[in-house]
Structures are given as structure tokens and as C-alpha cells.
LOLUM-91470 format. One record per residue (C-alpha): x, y, z. Coordinates in steps of 0.25 Angstrom, whole numbers, plus 5000, padded with zeros to 4 digits. Layout:
{pt {X, Y, Z}};
...
! end
This chain:
{pt {5001, 5000, 4999}};
{pt {5005, 5014, 4997}};
{pt {5008, 5023, 5010}};
{pt {4999, 5033, 5002}};
{pt {4989, 5023, 5003}};
{pt {4978, 5026, 5017}};
{pt {4982, 5011, 5026}};
{pt {4966, 5003, 5026}};
{pt {4957, 5002, 5036}};
{pt {4958, 4986, 5036}};
{pt {4946, 4977, 5038}};
{pt {4941, 4963, 5038}};
{pt {4928, 4969, 5029}};
{pt {4924, 4980, 5021}};
{pt {4908, 4980, 5020}};
{pt {4905, 4989, 5008}};
{pt {4890, 4994, 5007}};
{pt {4884, 4996, 5020}};
{pt {4868, 4995, 5016}};
{pt {4859, 4986, 5020}};
{pt {4867, 4972, 5016}};
{pt {4881, 4979, 5020}};
{pt {4876, 4983, 5034}};
{pt {4870, 4970, 5039}};
{pt {4881, 4963, 5033}};
{pt {4891, 4970, 5043}};
{pt {4881, 4971, 5055}};
{pt {4878, 4958, 5053}};
{pt {4895, 4951, 5053}};
{pt {4895, 4962, 5065}};
{pt {4884, 4954, 5074}};
{pt {4896, 4941, 5072}};
{pt {4904, 4941, 5085}};
{pt {4915, 4937, 5077}};
{pt {4914, 4949, 5068}};
{pt {4916, 4958, 5080}};
{pt {4932, 4961, 5075}};
{pt {4928, 4960, 5060}};
{pt {4934, 4974, 5054}};
{pt {4922, 4978, 5046}};
{pt {4923, 4993, 5036}};
{pt {4909, 4997, 5031}};
{pt {4909, 5004, 5018}};
{pt {4897, 5013, 5014}};
{pt {4895, 5025, 5007}};
{pt {4881, 5029, 5010}};
{pt {4874, 5029, 5024}};
{pt {4861, 5024, 5025}};
{pt {4846, 5032, 5019}};
{pt {4840, 5036, 5031}};
{pt {4828, 5027, 5035}};
{pt {4812, 5033, 5034}};
{pt {4807, 5038, 5046}};
{pt {4800, 5029, 5055}};
{pt {4787, 5036, 5051}};
{pt {4788, 5038, 5035}};
{pt {4789, 5030, 5023}};
{pt {4799, 5019, 5020}};
{pt {4812, 5023, 5010}};
{pt {4812, 5019, 4996}};
{pt {4821, 5006, 4999}};
{pt {4817, 4994, 5007}};
{pt {4818, 4978, 5010}};
{pt {4811, 4968, 5012}};
{pt {4818, 4959, 5021}};
{pt {4819, 4946, 5024}};
{pt {4816, 4937, 5038}};
{pt {4831, 4933, 5036}};
{pt {4837, 4947, 5033}};
{pt {4826, 4954, 5045}};
{pt {4837, 4944, 5053}};
{pt {4848, 4946, 5048}};
{pt {4846, 4961, 5050}};
{pt {4841, 4959, 5065}};
{pt {4853, 4952, 5068}};
{pt {4862, 4962, 5062}};
{pt {4859, 4969, 5074}};
{pt {4845, 4977, 5068}};
{pt {4837, 4970, 5076}};
{pt {4836, 4979, 5088}};
{pt {4832, 4989, 5079}};
{pt {4824, 4984, 5067}};
{pt {4808, 4989, 5074}};
{pt {4817, 5003, 5071}};
{pt {4818, 5000, 5056}};
{pt {4802, 5000, 5052}};
{pt {4801, 4984, 5048}};
{pt {4791, 4980, 5040}};
{pt {4787, 4964, 5040}};
{pt {4777, 4959, 5031}};
{pt {4770, 4945, 5033}};
{pt {4766, 4944, 5020}};
{pt {4770, 4945, 5005}};
{pt {4760, 4946, 4993}};
{pt {4765, 4944, 4980}};
{pt {4756, 4942, 4967}};
{pt {4758, 4944, 4952}};
{pt {4751, 4956, 4944}};
{pt {4748, 4948, 4932}};
{pt {4741, 4938, 4939}};
{pt {4735, 4929, 4950}};
{pt {4747, 4924, 4957}};
{pt {4751, 4929, 4972}};
{pt {4760, 4925, 4982}};
{pt {4756, 4928, 4996}};
{pt {4771, 4924, 5007}};
{pt {4765, 4925, 5022}};
{pt {4774, 4926, 5033}};
{pt {4764, 4918, 5041}};
{pt {4761, 4908, 5032}};
{pt {4777, 4906, 5033}};
{pt {4778, 4906, 5046}};
{pt {4787, 4919, 5048}};
{pt {4788, 4933, 5054}};
{pt {4787, 4940, 5043}};
{pt {4792, 4937, 5027}};
{pt {4801, 4951, 5029}};
{pt {4803, 4965, 5033}};
{pt {4800, 4979, 5025}};
{pt {4810, 4988, 5028}};
{pt {4815, 5002, 5024}};
{pt {4830, 5002, 5020}};
{pt {4834, 5013, 5025}};
{pt {4829, 5009, 5039}};
{pt {4837, 4995, 5037}};
{pt {4850, 5002, 5033}};
{pt {4850, 5012, 5044}};
{pt {4847, 5004, 5055}};
{pt {4859, 4994, 5049}};
{pt {4870, 5008, 5048}};
{pt {4866, 5011, 5061}};
{pt {4871, 4997, 5066}};
{pt {4883, 4997, 5058}};
{pt {4889, 5012, 5059}};
{pt {4888, 5009, 5076}};
{pt {4897, 4997, 5076}};
{pt {4911, 5000, 5082}};
{pt {4917, 4987, 5073}};
{pt {4914, 4991, 5060}};
{pt {4919, 5004, 5050}};
{pt {4910, 5011, 5043}};
{pt {4912, 5019, 5033}};
{pt {4900, 5026, 5028}};
{pt {4898, 5034, 5021}};
{pt {4907, 5032, 5012}};
{pt {4912, 5024, 4997}};
{pt {4923, 5021, 4994}};
{pt {4931, 5023, 4982}};
{pt {4940, 5010, 4978}};
{pt {4940, 4995, 4983}};
{pt {4953, 4986, 4980}};
{pt {4958, 4972, 4981}};
{pt {4971, 4972, 4989}};
{pt {4980, 4959, 4992}};
{pt {4969, 4954, 5005}};
{pt {4959, 4964, 5005}};
{pt {4951, 4972, 4999}};
{pt {4954, 4989, 5000}};
{pt {4941, 5000, 5000}};
{pt {4945, 5014, 4996}};
{pt {4934, 5023, 5005}};
{pt {4931, 5037, 4997}};
{pt {4939, 5045, 5010}};
{pt {4951, 5038, 5008}};
{pt {4950, 5027, 5018}};
{pt {4953, 5013, 5015}};
{pt {4947, 4999, 5020}};
{pt {4951, 4986, 5017}};
{pt {4947, 4973, 5021}};
{pt {4947, 4957, 5013}};
{pt {4933, 4959, 5014}};
{pt {4924, 4968, 5007}};
{pt {4908, 4968, 5009}};
{pt {4902, 4972, 4995}};
{pt {4888, 4977, 5001}};
{pt {4888, 4989, 4992}};
{pt {4875, 4985, 4982}};
{pt {4872, 4982, 4969}};
{pt {4882, 4990, 4963}};
{pt {4893, 4987, 4973}};
{pt {4906, 4993, 4970}};
{pt {4913, 4982, 4980}};
{pt {4909, 4971, 4970}};
{pt {4913, 4980, 4958}};
{pt {4926, 4981, 4964}};
{pt {4928, 4968, 4967}};
{pt {4926, 4965, 4952}};
{pt {4912, 4956, 4955}};
{pt {4902, 4955, 4946}};
{pt {4888, 4954, 4946}};
{pt {4879, 4950, 4935}};
{pt {4864, 4961, 4935}};
{pt {4851, 4961, 4929}};
{pt {4845, 4971, 4926}};
{pt {4828, 4970, 4929}};
{pt {4827, 4984, 4920}};
{pt {4816, 4985, 4932}};
{pt {4817, 4996, 4944}};
{pt {4811, 4994, 4957}};
{pt {4803, 5007, 4962}};
{pt {4803, 5009, 4976}};
{pt {4794, 5018, 4984}};
{pt {4783, 5018, 4998}};
{pt {4769, 5019, 4997}};
{pt {4758, 5019, 5007}};
{pt {4746, 5010, 5002}};
{pt {4730, 5011, 5006}};
{pt {4731, 4998, 5012}};
{pt {4739, 4991, 5021}};
{pt {4751, 4980, 5018}};
{pt {4749, 4970, 5027}};
{pt {4764, 4969, 5030}};
{pt {4763, 4962, 5015}};
{pt {4774, 4964, 5004}};
{pt {4768, 4965, 4994}};
{pt {4773, 4962, 4979}};
{pt {4766, 4962, 4965}};
{pt {4773, 4955, 4953}};
{pt {4771, 4965, 4941}};
{pt {4776, 4962, 4926}};
{pt {4784, 4973, 4927}};
{pt {4789, 4970, 4941}};
{pt {4785, 4968, 4956}};
{pt {4779, 4978, 4964}};
{pt {4781, 4976, 4979}};
{pt {4773, 4984, 4990}};
{pt {4782, 4982, 5005}};
{pt {4775, 4984, 5016}};
{pt {4782, 4994, 5027}};
{pt {4781, 4998, 5040}};
{pt {4768, 5005, 5038}};
{pt {4757, 4997, 5033}};
{pt {4751, 5007, 5024}};
{pt {4767, 5008, 5015}};
{pt {4774, 5000, 5006}};
{pt {4786, 5000, 5000}};
{pt {4786, 4998, 4985}};
{pt {4796, 4990, 4976}};
{pt {4791, 4989, 4962}};
{pt {4798, 4982, 4952}};
{pt {4796, 4991, 4938}};
{pt {4804, 4991, 4922}};
{pt {4814, 5002, 4924}};
{pt {4807, 5012, 4916}};
{pt {4793, 5010, 4922}};
{pt {4799, 5011, 4938}};
{pt {4805, 5024, 4934}};
{pt {4792, 5029, 4928}};
{pt {4784, 5027, 4941}};
{pt {4796, 5032, 4950}};
{pt {4792, 5045, 4940}};
{pt {4777, 5042, 4940}};
{pt {4770, 5054, 4948}};
{pt {4767, 5049, 4962}};
{pt {4751, 5046, 4961}};
{pt {4754, 5039, 4949}};
{pt {4763, 5030, 4957}};
{pt {4756, 5027, 4967}};
{pt {4743, 5024, 4957}};
{pt {4754, 5016, 4948}};
{pt {4761, 5007, 4959}};
{pt {4745, 5004, 4967}};
{pt {4740, 5000, 4954}};
{pt {4753, 4991, 4953}};
{pt {4750, 4986, 4965}};
{pt {4736, 4982, 4962}};
{pt {4732, 4992, 4973}};
{pt {4735, 4981, 4985}};
{pt {4737, 4989, 4996}};
{pt {4727, 5002, 4989}};
{pt {4733, 5014, 4984}};
{pt {4747, 5020, 4987}};
{pt {4754, 5032, 4989}};
{pt {4769, 5034, 4988}};
{pt {4777, 5038, 4998}};
{pt {4790, 5046, 4996}};
{pt {4798, 5042, 4985}};
{pt {4799, 5032, 4974}};
{pt {4812, 5025, 4967}};
{pt {4816, 5015, 4959}};
{pt {4829, 5006, 4957}};
{pt {4835, 4995, 4947}};
{pt {4834, 4982, 4949}};
{pt {4844, 4974, 4946}};
{pt {4850, 4959, 4950}};
{pt {4861, 4956, 4951}};
{pt {4874, 4946, 4956}};
{pt {4887, 4946, 4959}};
{pt {4897, 4937, 4951}};
{pt {4903, 4935, 4966}};
{pt {4899, 4937, 4980}};
{pt {4912, 4938, 4985}};
{pt {4926, 4941, 4978}};
{pt {4940, 4941, 4983}};
{pt {4935, 4947, 4996}};
{pt {4921, 4955, 4992}};
{pt {4909, 4950, 4996}};
{pt {4898, 4956, 4991}};
{pt {4882, 4956, 4999}};
{pt {4869, 4962, 4997}};
{pt {4867, 4968, 4981}};
{pt {4883, 4970, 4978}};
{pt {4881, 4954, 4979}};
{pt {4866, 4953, 4969}};
{pt {4853, 4960, 4970}};
{pt {4840, 4956, 4964}};
{pt {4827, 4961, 4960}};
{pt {4820, 4966, 4972}};
{pt {4806, 4958, 4970}};
{pt {4806, 4951, 4984}};
{pt {4814, 4959, 4989}};
{pt {4826, 4950, 4993}};
{pt {4837, 4961, 4990}};
{pt {4843, 4965, 5003}};
{pt {4837, 4949, 5009}};
{pt {4848, 4944, 4999}};
{pt {4859, 4956, 5006}};
{pt {4857, 4951, 5018}};
{pt {4856, 4939, 5016}};
{pt {4869, 4941, 5009}};
{pt {4876, 4948, 5023}};
{pt {4869, 4934, 5029}};
{pt {4878, 4925, 5023}};
{pt {4890, 4934, 5022}};
{pt {4891, 4936, 5040}};
{pt {4887, 4921, 5040}};
{pt {4900, 4918, 5030}};
{pt {4910, 4928, 5037}};
{pt {4907, 4924, 5051}};
{pt {4906, 4910, 5049}};
{pt {4921, 4911, 5043}};
{pt {4925, 4917, 5054}};
{pt {4920, 4909, 5063}};
{pt {4929, 4899, 5057}};
{pt {4943, 4907, 5058}};
{pt {4943, 4912, 5045}};
{pt {4945, 4926, 5043}};
{pt {4934, 4935, 5038}};
{pt {4940, 4939, 5026}};
{pt {4941, 4923, 5022}};
{pt {4933, 4920, 5007}};
{pt {4926, 4908, 5013}};
{pt {4914, 4917, 5019}};
{pt {4913, 4925, 5005}};
{pt {4914, 4913, 4998}};
{pt {4902, 4907, 5007}};
{pt {4893, 4921, 5007}};
{pt {4894, 4920, 4992}};
{pt {4889, 4904, 4991}};
{pt {4878, 4908, 5000}};
{pt {4873, 4921, 4995}};
{pt {4876, 4921, 4980}};
{pt {4866, 4908, 4976}};
{pt {4856, 4912, 4984}};
{pt {4856, 4928, 4979}};
{pt {4858, 4924, 4964}};
{pt {4846, 4914, 4964}};
{pt {4836, 4925, 4971}};
{pt {4843, 4934, 4961}};
{pt {4837, 4925, 4949}};
{pt {4824, 4922, 4956}};
{pt {4821, 4938, 4959}};
{pt {4824, 4939, 4942}};
{pt {4813, 4926, 4941}};
{pt {4806, 4930, 4949}};
{pt {4806, 4944, 4941}};
{pt {4804, 4940, 4927}};
{pt {4792, 4929, 4930}};
{pt {4782, 4941, 4935}};
{pt {4786, 4949, 4924}};
{pt {4784, 4940, 4912}};
{pt {4771, 4943, 4907}};
{pt {4770, 4929, 4899}};
{pt {4755, 4922, 4902}};
{pt {4759, 4908, 4905}};
{pt {4770, 4913, 4914}};
{pt {4763, 4923, 4920}};
{pt {4750, 4912, 4924}};
{pt {4763, 4902, 4929}};
{pt {4767, 4914, 4939}};
{pt {4755, 4917, 4944}};
{pt {4749, 4903, 4946}};
{pt {4763, 4901, 4952}};
{pt {4762, 4912, 4962}};
{pt {4747, 4905, 4966}};
{pt {4753, 4891, 4968}};
{pt {4764, 4897, 4977}};
{pt {4756, 4906, 4985}};
{pt {4747, 4893, 4988}};
{pt {4758, 4883, 4991}};
{pt {4757, 4884, 5008}};
{pt {4772, 4876, 5011}};
{pt {4779, 4880, 4998}};
{pt {4777, 4895, 4999}};
{pt {4781, 4895, 5014}};
{pt {4791, 4888, 5012}};
{pt {4795, 4896, 5001}};
{pt {4793, 4909, 5009}};
{pt {4801, 4905, 5022}};
{pt {4812, 4901, 5013}};
{pt {4813, 4914, 5006}};
{pt {4811, 4923, 5019}};
{pt {4823, 4913, 5024}};
{pt {4831, 4919, 5016}};
{pt {4834, 4907, 5007}};
{pt {4831, 4906, 4990}};
! end
């Protein structure tokens, strides 16, 4: 190293990205006694968004957390703050085909569980994770802080921050999202599929109560979901549309948009009123060619992203984090250093195949419900009706899905 180069701060792990998945991964790892002396740096370029006030409508971005994700987050340290996050458990899910009579009703009671999932505002969850992360004396948190370069050295990686500081560690955990710069710097390729769709999101009030039910109508243009917030007559909307149509709806006058939304939803909850802004984002599925390479480990959207029609994106990310933490802790208990490749390979084997299966399944569902072929439409509706009346089969599939297994 040149005399002019600053001496890097040395860590065992550097986590780049402290969003939902990155923060939860670090907090979950810190719950283990064997990881208390682990030297961790967390680098995040932005502070968390401000959550909505306790009596205000939710923000635009929400997550449908599976029971397994809820348990993971609570075990990571959020249990004592959980009730303050305005969680909205839902006990039912009703799905139907707009082009026919096919319907499916999932019930937590019939599946023998407390709830099917919990809706939560992303900003509230992110803030709670951040508040757990920053006071931890065992962590070095660099935020808000951008980074300018990531270089592979002989035995470690060196990360140079925008303020000139340098950090080094043998392992880098990339939790920096779908456009991951860490993944790019590590030379890991991704396979992408552009759906040429956008997800339009907003929050609305409606005449009828949502009854703690997640509602989803499958249109040929894409699914429309009404997701129940903690207010009985307010829902978070995720409406999948062709890109041009989504932009057009985003620009419609408020009254016209409200009418179009209620009509697309068949007025299941009566009239709707827009609360706040609308926004849309492009829908792209992608899968990294490798989940780990030369000490770089990808988790969450940096590793994969899928179609949002089943709301599984963030849940897959939390499953990534849980699997990586488990592999790292097991490796250390076995007497191996944190940087040993065994945990990385174990994590990759555990998660890449499962995530790939989910990605292809969601793409298949999207294609199935987008099809206008009469024969396929009849089979689709008949299949949904048979599944809805399948009793134990439907119950078992629901339980399996809730446990996070494909």
C-alpha cells in the first residue's frame, strides 16, 4: 500500500445497504452470542423515510409479511416495538378471475393459523429497524454515506467511501437493491425479464370495511390488489398494468381515477377515495447468476426480484437473511472463521433454487391470467373452482406457503 493511501478500517463483514433486508440481516446476526465480537460495518447512502403519523393514511409502499417473516423480525429485536408499527394482520384472502367465475378463498381459521400475514408500511418498519441498528455499540454505521469504489485485494475487499474513508473486510454482504453496484463491481451477471408492466400504488378509503381481508382480482392487464391497512376502511393498492396504461392512470384527474379503480375492482368495497399521491414503478424479474463470489454475498433484491402478484418479494429477502445468518453462525460454532466459504456456499444452495422456482412460478401465473384464449380461460376458472373446494389439499398448500416453502 502506498504511503499516501489511508489505512483502512478493518472489519470481518461489511454490509452495503441498510434497507429492510440488510438491516434485518445485521440485527438477526447480532442476536447470537457468538457474533457479539464480530466486527461489522454497515454502509447506507440514505436515511430511512419518515413513516406516516399514527392517525394518518399509510405511505405508498407497504409489505405483506408472511408469518415466518414476522417471527424473523420479532426475533431480530422488533418484538417490543411491534404494536407501535401499526401492523395490520389479515385472516382471509379472496382471489378471483375477472374473466370468468373462478374464485379462491384462503382462510387463516381453516388453515389453523392466527393470520395469513401482516400488512405493514415500509417506512414504519424501516425506521424501527434503523432505530435498533444505530445505537448498537458493536456496529460501525456509515450513513448517509455513498461509496466510490470497491476493489478486490489479495485477501479482502476494500471499499472507499465518498468522504475518503476506506473500509476492508474479507466478506461483503450486498443488500443494495435490484440495481446493486456491489454485484456489478463483483462481476456477477444477472438474467432479467422485463414484463413491460408497472405497479401503480396508492392508498384509498372505501365505503365498506375491508374485514381484515386481502383482495385480489386478476385482470388480463394484470392483478389488482386491495391490501388492508390498520384502518378498517382504508386499503393500500397495488395495480399491475401495461406500462403505458399505468402512466395514463397515474395522470388521470382524481375523480376519474377513483371511478376507474372502483370499476376495475367491481365495487367490492363500494366507492373509493384517493388518499394522498399515486406512483408507479417498473416490473422486472431478475436472478443473479451467482449468489456468492470471492467473498461477495448477495441477499434480497440484489440477488433476485420477482413479479409482485403474490407479494413475496420482501419475504424472499428475509428468508435470504435468515438462511445466511444460520449458515454463518453454524460455521463459527464449527470453529471456522467468519470468512470461510462454507457458509457462503451453503447459503447459495439453500436460497438460489427456491428463489428461482418462485420467480418462474410468478411469471407463469402472470402469463396464465393474461391469456385471452377461450379454452385456457375455461380451464383456468375451472381449476380455481376445483382448488377452492379441495378441502385438505387447499389447507395443506396454504400452510406450506405460510411456512415459506415452495
